[in-house]
C-alpha positions in Angstrom: 96.8 59.1 81.9 100.5 59.2 81.3 100.3 55.9 79.5 98.0 57.4 76.9 100.8 59.7 75.8 103.3 56.9 75.5 100.8 54.7 73.6 100.2 57.6 71.2 103.6 57.1 69.7 102.5 53.7 68.4 101.0 53.9 65.0 98.2 51.4 65.3 97.0 52.6 68.6 97.0 56.3 68.0 93.5 56.4 66.4 92.0 54.9 69.6 93.4 57.6 71.9 91.9 61.0 72.9 94.7 62.8 71.1 93.3 61.4 67.9 90.4 63.9 68.4 92.6 67.0 68.2 92.1 67.6 64.5 88.6 66.2 64.4 86.9 69.4 63.6 89.2 70.3 60.7 88.9 66.7 59.4 85.2 66.7 59.6 84.8 69.9 57.7 87.2 68.5 55.0 84.8 65.6 54.5 86.2 62.8 56.7 83.3 60.7 58.1 82.4 61.1 61.8 82.6 57.4 62.3 86.4 57.6 62.0 86.5 59.3 65.4 84.3 56.9 67.3 87.1 54.8 68.8 88.8 57.9 70.2 85.5 59.2 71.5 84.7 55.9 73.3 88.1 55.7 74.9 87.9 59.3 76.0 84.5 58.7 77.7 85.8 55.5 79.4 89.0 57.2 80.7 87.0 60.2 81.9 84.6 57.9 83.8 87.5 56.0 85.3 89.2 59.2 86.4 86.0 60.5 88.0 85.3 57.2 89.7 88.8 57.0 91.1 88.5 60.6 92.4 85.3 59.7 94.1 86.8 56.6 95.7 89.8 58.5 96.9 87.6 61.3 98.2 85.5 58.8 100.1 88.5 57.6 102.0 89.2 61.1 103.4 87.5 62.3 106.5 86.1 65.8 106.5 
């Protein structure tokens, strides 16, 4: 997750990161097409699934 912040400083990659969705609502109401936000949405879903999967794997290693 820290690497997404570092990668956000690169111009070509920034539209693929979750931070690219921060102004999505304002941009959509201004007439920008929703398809411009699909790369960031896909990466957000993938990173969320990976984080949840990692949490489950780490949780399974623990004894209760």
